[in-house]
Every structure is written in C-alpha cells, then in structure tokens.
C-alpha positions, 0 to 999 in steps of 0.5 A: 584891250577891253572897252566898257560901253555904257548904254551899249544897247541904245541906238548909238552905243549898239552901232559903236559896239559893232564897229569896236568888235569888228576892229577886234576890240573886246567889249563889255556892255552895261545898260539898264534897258530904259530906252532899249531892248535886250532883244538887240543882243542876239542881233549884235551876235548875228552881225559880229559873230561874237557873244558880247558880255552884257550886264543889265544895270544902272551907272548909278549902281556902284556895286555893278560897276565894281563887279564889272571892273573887278571881272574885266580888265577895262582899258577905256570906258565909252560912256553913252548911258543917259537920257536924251530927249530935249522936250522931256528934259524941260518937263522933268529936269531932276530926272535928267540931272540925276541920270546924266550928271550924278550917273556920270560922276559915280561912273568916274569915281568908280573908274578911278577906284579901279585904275581906269583913266580913259573915258570917251564921253557922248556929249552933244552940240546942245552944249553950244546953246544957240550958237553965235555963228555956224558952222560950229567950231570946237572953240566956240563958247559953251554953257549957254544951253537952252534946255536941261538935256543940253545943260546936263551934257555941259555939266558932265563935260565940265566935271570930266575936265575938272577931274582931268585937271586935278589928275593928269592920268586921265584922258578925257575925250568929249565928242559933241554929236550933231544929229545921228540918223540912219541904221546899220546896213544889215537892217538888223539894228536901228533906232527903237524909241519907247513911245512917240519918238522925240527925234525927227527921223524915227518919227518920220519912219513911224508915219511912213509905216502907218504907226502914226497918222502924221508928222508934227513939224515944230515951228515954220517961222525960224529964220531959215530958208524954209522956216523949219529948223536946220540940223546937221544929220550924220549917219550913225555908223559914221558917228560910231566910227568917230568914237573909234578914231578918237579913241585910237588917236587920243585915248591914253594921251593925257588931256581933254580932247574935244571934237565935233562929230558932224558932216558940216551940212545943214538940212531943214526938217522939210528937206529931210521929209523930201529926202525920205520920200525919195528914198522910200517912195512914200508920202509923209503927211505933216502938220505944222505945230508951235515951236518946242521949248528949248529948240534953236533955229540952226545947228551944224558943225565944222568937222575940220579940226576932228579930221585933222586930229583923228583922221575921221570924216563922215562918209555916208550921204543923206540918201544913204541915211534915209535908205538905211533908216527906212530899211530898218523901219520897214523890216522891223515895224515894231522895232525889237518887239516881236 
C-alpha cells in the first residue's frame, strides 16, 4: 500500500513519513521545499533505512500530480502541504487562499482523475475560531475563524466534505491539530522554520541557542491564570501516530471522519518557558509584547472521541516534548543548514 505524503519534508509530514515507513507502508513524498529542506532526505533514510521517492514540486502543479499518480499505485493521500503562519496569513491572505485552498482543490481533482478517493487532511483547531467552551469537542461549531490561515483550513474541510457528499467513493479524514512540538528522539529531524519562527517552541529553542536575544510573548492580559495564551501542546510523534491510527481505522470507509488530535491539557506560554528551562537547564529571557491579531486566549482538546474511534491517544508528556525539542535544537543549531 503506497501513501502519497504532500508536504512530506515539513515538520509534521516528515515525522509521519517515518511512522508510516516503520509500519511497513510504501511512501512517496511531494514537497516544494518552501518551508523545509531537501537535506532532511538523507536523515529520513538514516532513521528508516529506506530510500523514499521524493518529488520536488507544488500541489498546484497538475503535471507533477499526474506524473506521481501514473508512476505509483497510490491508495491514500496524506495532505500536509500548506502555509501555516497565523500572523503571516493576516498580512498575506491571498497567498494563503491560493496555496491552501486552490492547492487542495487541484489535488482533490487530480486524485479523483487517478481513481484515488482516500484523503487524510491536515486541518487545525483554528477552524473552531474562538471556542465557546473548552475542552473542544468535534461537534462544536466551526467557521467563526479569526485569521485567514484558520479560514483556509475551514474552507478545505468544507470543500472535501462537499466532494464526499457528492461522491460516496470518497473517504475524507479531517484531523484537527492542536499545537505540535518536540522532535524525533534521534535528534536527527525536527522543526526548521525559515527566518524568525512563528511558533512558540522553535522561537524558545532559538533563544536558548543564542540565535535570538529574547522571546517575544504576545499578550499577558488574556483571561487565563497567568495572562498568557493557553494551548494544547502535543508531541509531533504522537501527532504522526494519530494519522496512522486514523488512516488504519477509517481510510477506505466512505464518509467524512473528523478527529481532534490533542492531549486534553492546556499550558500557558509562561508554563512552556518554565518547562523548557527545566529540560535544558537554561534561562529564557522574554519580553511581553502586544497581542497578535488573530490569536485567542485558550484552546485545548477533548481527545476522547478520537480515542474511541481510532484507538489513539497521546503518550508523551510535556517534559519529553521539551527534552526532544532541545536535543534537536542543541545538536542542530542551524537546523538542516550545514
């Protein structure tokens, strides 16, 4: 069984590739390397012992999609490819709708043309907008998104659900992530953002390694215990395993299958800083900045339904997330750049 992984050299995609290969699936990667590096490929080989076919290209390029579907007998597409910065999306919405929405639409069209009707989509808890309550369950309202990134994920969810409604051959799995952190325990792969990181933990790691002078904490006046934003941080390897479990449970099963991938625990920005300091033995200087547009106060999952439907649950605790993130950063201070 061959799985096409779009965005397979990115942070979450690459960790999922490892879990797939180690569970004896054949994998093909498509990535345009816009926020990743081809230098990850030999590391994937080192971890898995397998040469993984790689195509450098864009999901909006029909020709490369046709080539992949003609050369490989793809059974399921795991679709990670997309832009993912909340802040950038508020400044450049057209870019986000083009990449994330138009790209997904072209991918779905080419899948159907090739007779491939199983997709696992990398969605986000941002589709819930500012949630009416926490923890968040899958049946809560979606669509009241607070930024173009979240809106693009919501739009793709709706598009895929409508496609499935019109053609029952489709199995659509929508995985709503909370906040992936950590890295592979080998220290060989991890999160390698281009430029100044948008996500909290890579930012913390770069401050710890001396690449950045201090951490910017955006807002300390939220209605939370310490005033900083609360999120559900999940180890990226647990997240990767969630894709595997969801695919094994529901791929080839007609319908739209929606699951939260989170731990059910919420941690504030200041709690993350403290946990990282404990894991690394370093002090993280930080400065309070104004809130970022599009950010919300609190967001964490109720993962019970996912567990009941797929048998998955997160296993790695906050300490392991911090230790693995720091191992990656300290051993690879420049990421994949030599």
